[in-house]
A tleap script that builds the chain and sets N, CA, C and O, in Angstrom:
source leaprc.protein.ff14SB
mol = sequence {
  NMET GLU SER PRO PHE LEU THR VAL ASP GLU
  VAL ALA ALA PHE LEU ARG LYS GLU LYS LYS
  TRP VAL TYR SER ASN LYS GLU THR ILE PRO
  GLY PHE PHE LYS ILE LYS GLY ALA ILE PHE
  PHE ASP ARG ASP VAL MET ILE THR SER LEU
  LYS GLU LEU ALA PHE LYS PRO THR PRO ILE
  LYS ALA ARG ARG VAL SER THR GLU ASP GLN
  HIE GLY LEU CLEU
}
set mol.1.N position { -33.871 41.348 104.073 }
set mol.1.CA position { -34.300 42.404 103.166 }
set mol.1.C position { -34.266 41.888 101.728 }
set mol.1.O position { -33.289 41.276 101.296 }
set mol.2.N position { -35.337 42.143 101.007 }
set mol.2.CA position { -35.391 41.731 99.604 }
set mol.2.C position { -34.583 42.689 98.743 }
set mol.2.O position { -34.551 43.895 98.986 }
set mol.3.N position { -33.940 42.134 97.747 }
set mol.3.CA position { -33.188 42.964 96.811 }
set mol.3.C position { -34.150 43.684 95.875 }
set mol.3.O position { -35.178 43.125 95.494 }
set mol.4.N position { -33.824 44.929 95.497 }
set mol.4.CA position { -34.670 45.632 94.533 }
set mol.4.C position { -34.461 45.117 93.102 }
set mol.4.O position { -35.130 45.560 92.169 }
set mol.5.N position { -33.532 44.186 92.947 }
set mol.5.CA position { -33.220 43.656 91.625 }
set mol.5.C position { -33.531 42.169 91.559 }
set mol.5.O position { -33.293 41.427 92.512 }
set mol.6.N position { -34.069 41.745 90.416 }
set mol.6.CA position { -34.464 40.353 90.219 }
set mol.6.C position { -33.501 39.653 89.278 }
set mol.6.O position { -32.945 40.267 88.367 }
set mol.7.N position { -33.309 38.360 89.508 }
set mol.7.CA position { -32.514 37.532 88.607 }
set mol.7.C position { -33.426 36.959 87.524 }
set mol.7.O position { -34.646 37.115 87.582 }
set mol.8.N position { -32.836 36.308 86.557 }
set mol.8.CA position { -33.615 35.662 85.492 }
set mol.8.C position { -34.555 34.615 86.095 }
set mol.8.O position { -35.715 34.518 85.695 }
set mol.9.N position { -34.056 33.833 87.055 }
set mol.9.CA position { -34.902 32.817 87.709 }
set mol.9.C position { -36.109 33.453 88.385 }
set mol.9.O position { -37.222 32.938 88.284 }
set mol.10.N position { -35.892 34.573 89.076 }
set mol.10.CA position { -36.982 35.238 89.780 }
set mol.10.C position { -37.999 35.840 88.810 }
set mol.10.O position { -39.205 35.784 89.054 }
set mol.11.N position { -37.510 36.414 87.715 }
set mol.11.CA position { -38.415 36.979 86.708 }
set mol.11.C position { -39.225 35.869 86.051 }
set mol.11.O position { -40.426 36.022 85.832 }
set mol.12.N position { -38.578 34.761 85.738 }
set mol.12.CA position { -39.278 33.628 85.133 }
set mol.12.C position { -40.391 33.130 86.056 }
set mol.12.O position { -41.499 32.855 85.596 }
set mol.13.N position { -40.106 33.015 87.338 }
set mol.13.CA position { -41.114 32.568 88.292 }
set mol.13.C position { -42.235 33.603 88.408 }
set mol.13.O position { -43.412 33.243 88.438 }
set mol.14.N position { -41.875 34.875 88.472 }
set mol.14.CA position { -42.863 35.943 88.607 }
set mol.14.C position { -43.805 35.991 87.407 }
set mol.14.O position { -45.017 36.132 87.572 }
set mol.15.N position { -43.245 35.874 86.195 }
set mol.15.CA position { -44.038 35.946 84.972 }
set mol.15.C position { -44.627 34.594 84.563 }
set mol.15.O position { -45.395 34.505 83.605 }
set mol.16.N position { -44.260 33.551 85.297 }
set mol.16.CA position { -44.706 32.182 84.993 }
set mol.16.C position { -44.314 31.770 83.580 }
set mol.16.O position { -45.115 31.247 82.805 }
set mol.17.N position { -43.048 32.031 83.285 }
set mol.17.CA position { -42.467 31.676 81.991 }
set mol.17.C position { -41.219 30.851 82.232 }
set mol.17.O position { -40.706 30.796 83.350 }
set mol.18.N position { -40.738 30.218 81.196 }
set mol.18.CA position { -39.484 29.474 81.268 }
set mol.18.C position { -38.311 30.451 81.267 }
set mol.18.O position { -38.412 31.559 80.740 }
set mol.19.N position { -37.190 30.023 81.868 }
set mol.19.CA position { -35.989 30.870 81.862 }
set mol.19.C position { -35.555 31.192 80.435 }
set mol.19.O position { -35.100 32.300 80.150 }
set mol.20.N position { -35.699 30.218 79.546 }
set mol.20.CA position { -35.319 30.414 78.145 }
set mol.20.C position { -36.118 31.573 77.537 }
set mol.20.O position { -35.574 32.367 76.771 }
set mol.21.N position { -37.395 31.667 77.875 }
set mol.21.CA position { -38.244 32.743 77.369 }
set mol.21.C position { -37.743 34.093 77.880 }
set mol.21.O position { -37.687 35.066 77.128 }
set mol.22.N position { -37.379 34.146 79.169 }
set mol.22.CA position { -36.874 35.398 79.745 }
set mol.22.C position { -35.586 35.818 79.040 }
set mol.22.O position { -35.425 36.989 78.694 }
set mol.23.N position { -34.670 34.878 78.823 }
set mol.23.CA position { -33.427 35.201 78.112 }
set mol.23.C position { -33.727 35.709 76.699 }
set mol.23.O position { -33.112 36.675 76.247 }
set mol.24.N position { -34.650 35.076 76.013 }
set mol.24.CA position { -34.978 35.466 74.637 }
set mol.24.C position { -35.654 36.827 74.553 }
set mol.24.O position { -35.524 37.523 73.546 }
set mol.25.N position { -36.367 37.208 75.592 }
set mol.25.CA position { -37.151 38.448 75.574 }
set mol.25.C position { -36.645 39.497 76.555 }
set mol.25.O position { -37.343 40.472 76.832 }
set mol.26.N position { -35.452 39.308 77.075 }
set mol.26.CA position { -34.951 40.167 78.145 }
set mol.26.C position { -34.956 41.651 77.799 }
set mol.26.O position { -35.239 42.486 78.658 }
set mol.27.N position { -34.649 41.984 76.567 }
set mol.27.CA position { -34.562 43.398 76.189 }
set mol.27.C position { -35.931 44.056 76.041 }
set mol.27.O position { -36.013 45.280 75.941 }
set mol.28.N position { -36.989 43.280 76.026 }
set mol.28.CA position { -38.334 43.847 75.953 }
set mol.28.C position { -39.015 43.876 77.318 }
set mol.28.O position { -40.101 44.437 77.465 }
set mol.29.N position { -38.378 43.276 78.306 }
set mol.29.CA position { -38.925 43.271 79.661 }
set mol.29.C position { -38.452 44.542 80.361 }
set mol.29.O position { -37.249 44.781 80.457 }
set mol.30.N position { -39.380 45.354 80.847 }
set mol.30.CA position { -39.000 46.611 81.501 }
set mol.30.C position { -38.086 46.374 82.700 }
set mol.30.O position { -38.283 45.433 83.470 }
set mol.31.N position { -37.093 47.230 82.846 }
set mol.31.CA position { -36.185 47.157 83.981 }
set mol.31.C position { -34.940 46.324 83.728 }
set mol.31.O position { -34.120 46.158 84.632 }
set mol.32.N position { -34.779 45.796 82.518 }
set mol.32.CA position { -33.624 44.951 82.192 }
set mol.32.C position { -32.328 45.753 82.182 }
set mol.32.O position { -32.283 46.859 81.644 }
set mol.33.N position { -31.268 45.194 82.778 }
set mol.33.CA position { -29.928 45.775 82.658 }
set mol.33.C position { -28.884 44.695 82.923 }
set mol.33.O position { -29.180 43.651 83.504 }
set mol.34.N position { -27.652 44.970 82.484 }
set mol.34.CA position { -26.537 44.045 82.664 }
set mol.34.C position { -25.443 44.723 83.477 }
set mol.34.O position { -25.212 45.927 83.362 }
set mol.35.N position { -24.776 43.917 84.303 }
set mol.35.CA position { -23.569 44.361 84.997 }
set mol.35.C position { -22.527 43.287 84.761 }
set mol.35.O position { -22.651 42.169 85.261 }
set mol.36.N position { -21.495 43.629 83.997 }
set mol.36.CA position { -20.413 42.693 83.671 }
set mol.36.C position { -20.945 41.350 83.179 }
set mol.36.O position { -20.458 40.291 83.577 }
set mol.37.N position { -21.937 41.409 82.320 }
set mol.37.CA position { -22.495 40.205 81.711 }
set mol.37.C position { -23.602 39.539 82.511 }
set mol.37.O position { -24.308 38.680 81.983 }
set mol.38.N position { -23.769 39.918 83.776 }
set mol.38.CA position { -24.849 39.347 84.590 }
set mol.38.C position { -26.138 40.116 84.292 }
set mol.38.O position { -26.132 41.342 84.179 }
set mol.39.N position { -27.229 39.384 84.167 }
set mol.39.CA position { -28.517 39.979 83.803 }
set mol.39.C position { -29.371 40.180 85.054 }
set mol.39.O position { -29.522 39.286 85.886 }
set mol.40.N position { -29.921 41.389 85.153 }
set mol.40.CA position { -30.805 41.737 86.264 }
set mol.40.C position { -31.992 42.521 85.742 }
set mol.40.O position { -31.986 43.012 84.614 }
set mol.41.N position { -33.012 42.630 86.585 }
set mol.41.CA position { -34.198 43.413 86.274 }
set mol.41.C position { -34.538 44.235 87.508 }
set mol.41.O position { -34.542 43.717 88.625 }
set mol.42.N position { -34.820 45.510 87.306 }
set mol.42.CA position { -35.243 46.373 88.400 }
set mol.42.C position { -36.690 46.019 88.741 }
set mol.42.O position { -37.587 46.187 87.915 }
set mol.43.N position { -36.908 45.534 89.949 }
set mol.43.CA position { -38.226 45.066 90.388 }
set mol.43.C position { -39.292 46.158 90.252 }
set mol.43.O position { -40.361 45.914 89.692 }
set mol.44.N position { -39.004 47.357 90.761 }
set mol.44.CA position { -39.996 48.437 90.745 }
set mol.44.C position { -40.350 48.869 89.325 }
set mol.44.O position { -41.520 49.096 89.019 }
set mol.45.N position { -39.351 48.984 88.465 }
set mol.45.CA position { -39.606 49.386 87.074 }
set mol.45.C position { -40.465 48.342 86.376 }
set mol.45.O position { -41.419 48.684 85.678 }
set mol.46.N position { -40.127 47.070 86.563 }
set mol.46.CA position { -40.865 45.998 85.902 }
set mol.46.C position { -42.316 45.958 86.386 }
set mol.46.O position { -43.236 45.891 85.571 }
set mol.47.N position { -42.523 45.998 87.678 }
set mol.47.CA position { -43.882 45.902 88.218 }
set mol.47.C position { -44.709 47.123 87.835 }
set mol.47.O position { -45.875 46.984 87.466 }
set mol.48.N position { -44.125 48.318 87.916 }
set mol.48.CA position { -44.846 49.536 87.533 }
set mol.48.C position { -45.252 49.484 86.066 }
set mol.48.O position { -46.387 49.818 85.726 }
set mol.49.N position { -44.340 49.069 85.196 }
set mol.49.CA position { -44.632 48.989 83.761 }
set mol.49.C position { -45.717 47.959 83.466 }
set mol.49.O position { -46.592 48.199 82.635 }
set mol.50.N position { -45.664 46.827 84.136 }
set mol.50.CA position { -46.677 45.791 83.922 }
set mol.50.C position { -48.047 46.250 84.416 }
set mol.50.O position { -49.063 45.948 83.789 }
set mol.51.N position { -48.084 46.973 85.525 }
set mol.51.CA position { -49.355 47.507 86.018 }
set mol.51.C position { -49.936 48.514 85.035 }
set mol.51.O position { -51.145 48.532 84.800 }
set mol.52.N position { -49.077 49.351 84.462 }
set mol.52.CA position { -49.550 50.319 83.468 }
set mol.52.C position { -50.137 49.606 82.260 }
set mol.52.O position { -51.163 50.028 81.726 }
set mol.53.N position { -49.491 48.529 81.826 }
set mol.53.CA position { -50.013 47.749 80.697 }
set mol.53.C position { -51.343 47.095 81.049 }
set mol.53.O position { -52.250 47.038 80.218 }
set mol.54.N position { -51.460 46.605 82.268 }
set mol.54.CA position { -52.678 45.904 82.687 }
set mol.54.C position { -53.880 46.833 82.737 }
set mol.54.O position { -55.003 46.406 82.466 }
set mol.55.N position { -53.660 48.092 83.077 }
set mol.55.CA position { -54.772 49.029 83.218 }
set mol.55.C position { -54.924 49.967 82.035 }
set mol.55.O position { -55.770 50.862 82.056 }
set mol.56.N position { -54.120 49.775 81.010 }
set mol.56.CA position { -54.218 50.599 79.810 }
set mol.56.C position { -55.435 50.137 79.009 }
set mol.56.O position { -55.529 48.962 78.655 }
set mol.57.N position { -56.365 51.047 78.722 }
set mol.57.CA position { -57.543 50.627 77.958 }
set mol.57.C position { -57.157 50.219 76.535 }
set mol.57.O position { -56.331 50.863 75.888 }
set mol.58.N position { -57.760 49.160 76.079 }
set mol.58.CA position { -57.498 48.717 74.719 }
set mol.58.C position { -58.441 49.441 73.773 }
set mol.58.O position { -59.617 49.619 74.089 }
set mol.59.N position { -57.941 49.860 72.618 }
set mol.59.CA position { -58.809 50.584 71.680 }
set mol.59.C position { -59.895 49.665 71.128 }
set mol.59.O position { -59.662 48.486 70.862 }
set mol.60.N position { -61.061 50.223 70.968 }
set mol.60.CA position { -62.186 49.476 70.402 }
set mol.60.C position { -62.103 49.600 68.885 }
set mol.60.O position { -62.019 50.698 68.336 }
set mol.61.N position { -62.127 48.466 68.234 }
set mol.61.CA position { -62.057 48.473 66.776 }
set mol.61.C position { -63.374 48.999 66.214 }
set mol.61.O position { -64.460 48.644 66.671 }
set mol.62.N position { -63.236 49.845 65.219 }
set mol.62.CA position { -64.431 50.399 64.579 }
set mol.62.C position { -65.141 49.298 63.804 }
set mol.62.O position { -64.516 48.512 63.093 }
set mol.63.N position { -66.430 49.261 63.955 }
set mol.63.CA position { -67.214 48.288 63.195 }
set mol.63.C position { -67.373 48.765 61.769 }
set mol.63.O position { -67.484 49.962 61.504 }
set mol.64.N position { -67.383 47.827 60.871 }
set mol.64.CA position { -67.620 48.151 59.477 }
set mol.64.C position { -69.115 48.385 59.295 }
set mol.64.O position { -69.932 47.502 59.556 }
set mol.65.N position { -69.447 49.557 58.854 }
set mol.65.CA position { -70.847 49.896 58.626 }
set mol.65.C position { -71.123 49.758 57.145 }
set mol.65.O position { -70.434 50.343 56.309 }
set mol.66.N position { -72.125 48.986 56.840 }
set mol.66.CA position { -72.468 48.737 55.449 }
set mol.66.C position { -73.874 49.241 55.172 }
set mol.66.O position { -74.760 49.171 56.024 }
set mol.67.N position { -74.055 49.744 53.972 }
set mol.67.CA position { -75.389 50.194 53.580 }
set mol.67.C position { -76.149 49.080 52.879 }
set mol.67.O position { -77.318 49.239 52.527 }
set mol.68.N position { -75.479 47.954 52.679 }
set mol.68.CA position { -76.130 46.823 52.034 }
set mol.68.C position { -77.028 46.084 53.029 }
set mol.68.O position { -76.756 46.059 54.229 }
set mol.69.N position { -78.071 45.502 52.522 }
set mol.69.CA position { -78.963 44.700 53.347 }
set mol.69.C position { -78.433 43.272 53.341 }
set mol.69.O position { -78.780 42.473 52.471 }
set mol.70.N position { -77.591 42.961 54.320 }
set mol.70.CA position { -76.929 41.647 54.329 }
set mol.70.C position { -77.851 40.509 54.761 }
set mol.70.O position { -77.580 39.348 54.456 }
set mol.71.N position { -78.926 40.822 55.460 }
set mol.71.CA position { -79.776 39.762 55.994 }
set mol.71.C position { -81.202 39.798 55.408 }
set mol.71.O position { -82.080 39.065 55.864 }
set mol.72.N position { -81.418 40.631 54.426 }
set mol.72.CA position { -82.713 40.696 53.789 }
set mol.72.C position { -83.791 41.315 54.658 }
set mol.72.O position { -84.970 40.993 54.512 }
set mol.73.N position { -83.397 42.199 55.558 }
set mol.73.CA position { -84.347 42.798 56.470 }
set mol.73.C position { -84.831 44.177 56.024 }
set mol.73.O position { -85.804 44.695 56.570 }
set mol.74.N position { -84.170 44.767 55.048 }
set mol.74.CA position { -84.570 46.098 54.604 }
set mol.74.C position { -85.430 46.061 53.373 }
set mol.74.O position { -85.846 47.109 52.880 }
savepdb mol mol.pdb
quit
């Protein structure tokens, strides 16, 4: 049976990052928690949060509309 909690090594492999990166960014990774100094990540929380980020539409930047004839076409 797989544990519902991931270690730093498992998170690093899952995210394809170095362990050092996971340690440096642990508090921004969803599902992070500590038990007596040991670092763990809740698998379901992390995966659900990452899926939400992946499917979140990115805002379209408004184009700058100019009344000037920038290309000499008007």
